[in-house]
C-alpha positions as CSV (number, residue, x, y, z in Angstrom):
1,M,21.1,16.4,-23.4
2,T,17.3,15.9,-23.5
3,N,15.4,15.1,-20.3
4,H,13.2,12.2,-21.3
5,N,10.9,12.8,-18.3
6,D,9.9,16.3,-19.5
7,G,6.1,16.5,-19.4
8,I,5.6,13.0,-17.9
9,A,3.7,12.9,-14.6
10,T,5.6,11.6,-11.7
11,P,3.0,11.6,-8.9
12,Y,3.5,10.6,-5.3
13,M,1.7,7.5,-4.2
14,A,-0.2,6.9,-0.9
15,V,-2.3,4.1,0.6
16,Y,-5.3,4.6,2.9
17,L,-6.8,2.0,5.2
18,I,-10.5,1.5,6.0
19,F,-11.2,-0.4,9.1
20,R,-14.9,-1.0,9.6
21,K,-17.0,-2.1,12.6
22,D,-20.6,-2.3,11.5
23,T,-21.3,1.3,10.2
24,K,-18.3,2.9,12.0
25,L,-14.9,3.6,10.4
26,A,-11.6,4.2,12.2
27,F,-10.0,7.7,11.9
28,L,-6.8,9.3,13.3
29,L,-6.7,12.9,14.4
30,R,-3.7,14.7,12.9
31,S,-1.5,16.5,15.5
32,N,2.0,17.8,15.3
33,T,2.4,17.0,11.6
34,G,2.6,20.5,10.2
35,W,-0.3,19.8,7.8
36,M,-4.0,19.6,8.5
37,N,-3.5,19.4,12.2
38,G,-6.8,19.1,14.1
39,H,-8.4,17.2,11.2
40,Y,-9.3,13.5,11.0
41,G,-8.0,11.2,8.3
42,L,-7.8,7.5,7.6
43,P,-4.7,5.6,8.6
44,S,-2.4,6.2,5.7
45,G,1.0,6.9,4.3
46,R,3.3,7.3,1.4
47,V,4.4,4.4,-0.7
48,E,8.2,4.1,-0.4
49,K,10.6,3.4,-3.2
50,Q,10.6,-0.2,-4.3
51,E,7.5,-0.9,-2.2
52,S,4.2,-2.3,-3.5
53,W,0.9,-0.7,-2.5
54,K,-0.1,-3.7,-0.5
55,T,3.2,-3.8,1.3
56,A,2.9,-0.1,2.1
57,A,-0.6,-0.7,3.4
58,I,0.5,-3.5,5.7
59,R,3.4,-1.4,7.0
60,E,1.2,1.6,7.6
61,A,-1.3,-0.6,9.5
62,K,1.4,-1.7,11.9
63,E,3.0,1.8,12.2
64,E,-0.2,3.8,12.7
65,V,-2.7,1.6,14.4
66,G,-0.5,-1.3,15.7
67,I,-2.2,-4.2,14.0
68,T,-1.1,-7.0,11.7
69,V,-2.7,-7.4,8.3
70,R,-2.2,-10.1,5.6
71,P,-2.2,-9.2,1.9
72,A,-5.2,-11.4,1.3
73,D,-7.2,-9.2,3.8
74,L,-6.7,-6.0,1.8
75,Q,-9.6,-5.3,-0.6
76,L,-9.0,-2.4,-3.0
77,V,-12.1,-0.2,-2.9
78,L,-11.0,3.1,-4.5
79,T,-8.3,4.6,-6.6
80,A,-8.0,8.3,-6.7
81,H,-6.0,10.8,-8.7
82,R,-5.5,13.9,-6.6
83,T,-3.7,17.2,-7.3
84,H,-2.4,20.1,-5.1
85,P,-0.6,23.2,-6.3
86,D,2.8,21.6,-5.6
87,S,2.2,17.9,-6.2
88,D,0.1,15.2,-7.8
89,W,-0.9,11.9,-6.1
90,V,-2.2,8.5,-6.9
91,D,-4.1,7.3,-3.8
92,T,-5.3,3.7,-3.2
93,L,-7.8,2.9,-0.5
94,Y,-8.0,-0.6,0.9
95,E,-10.7,-2.0,3.1
96,V,-9.1,-4.3,5.7
97,T,-11.4,-7.3,5.9
98,A,-9.6,-9.0,8.8
99,W,-6.7,-8.2,11.1
100,S,-4.8,-9.4,14.2
101,G,-4.8,-7.2,17.3
102,E,-6.8,-4.3,18.5
103,L,-6.5,-0.9,16.8
104,Y,-4.9,1.8,18.9
105,N,-3.1,5.1,18.3
106,A,0.4,3.7,17.7
107,E,1.9,7.1,16.9
108,P,0.7,9.4,19.6
109,E,3.5,11.9,18.7
110,I,1.7,12.7,15.4
111,H,-1.9,11.6,16.1
112,G,-4.1,13.0,18.9
113,E,-6.4,10.0,19.0
114,L,-7.9,7.1,17.2
115,A,-11.7,7.5,16.9
116,W,-14.5,5.5,15.4
117,F,-17.2,7.5,13.5
118,D,-20.4,6.4,12.0
119,I,-20.2,6.6,8.2
120,N,-23.5,8.5,8.2
121,N,-22.3,11.0,10.7
122,L,-18.7,12.0,9.9
123,P,-17.0,14.8,11.8
124,Q,-16.8,18.2,10.2
125,N,-13.1,18.5,10.8
126,M,-12.0,15.8,8.3
127,V,-9.2,16.2,5.7
128,P,-11.4,17.4,2.7
129,Y,-10.3,14.8,0.2
130,V,-10.5,12.0,2.7
131,R,-14.2,12.9,3.3
132,D,-14.8,12.9,-0.5
133,Y,-13.1,9.5,-0.8
134,V,-15.2,8.0,1.9
135,L,-18.4,9.4,0.3
136,A,-17.3,8.1,-3.1
137,I,-16.9,4.6,-1.6
138,V,-20.3,4.8,0.1
139,A,-21.7,5.8,-3.3
140,G,-20.2,2.6,-4.9
141,Q,-17.5,4.4,-6.9
142,N,-14.1,2.7,-7.4
143,Y,-12.4,5.7,-9.0
144,T,-12.4,9.4,-8.3
145,E,-10.4,12.6,-9.0
146,W,-9.8,15.4,-6.5
147,G,-8.5,18.9,-7.0
148,W,-8.5,19.0,-10.8
149,E,-10.1,22.0,-12.4
150,A,-12.6,19.9,-14.2
151,N,-13.9,18.7,-10.9
152,S,-13.9,22.1,-9.2
């Protein structure tokens, strides 16, 4: 029997949320995750089976920073195709234009803190591709690739 998926990309999907106050963005410090601990990243998470990108973004906003977001308040600002040695990803980044509640670290067991950093003075200890994504958005890009040999 032939596997019809041979050679067809089946990437994971993730959503990232950008919360902005003037020139500052909200970041979470990864802790106790087993991957990139001690590095800042945007509130984010995998898209689950049978879940749309916007639904995943709304869920992650509630789970990670404890706020409520409406679909109309999610503006797609960047799509990225990322690769690692063991997996490929399609990442979507949404700027949240309005929300209900105050952001806080809603998952202290996996995040050391929620911190606001000026977009022009980002911390050195950021997840590398997240830094590149933020810089791509600042540069006005709406698509980028990360980790592919052509971009190395």
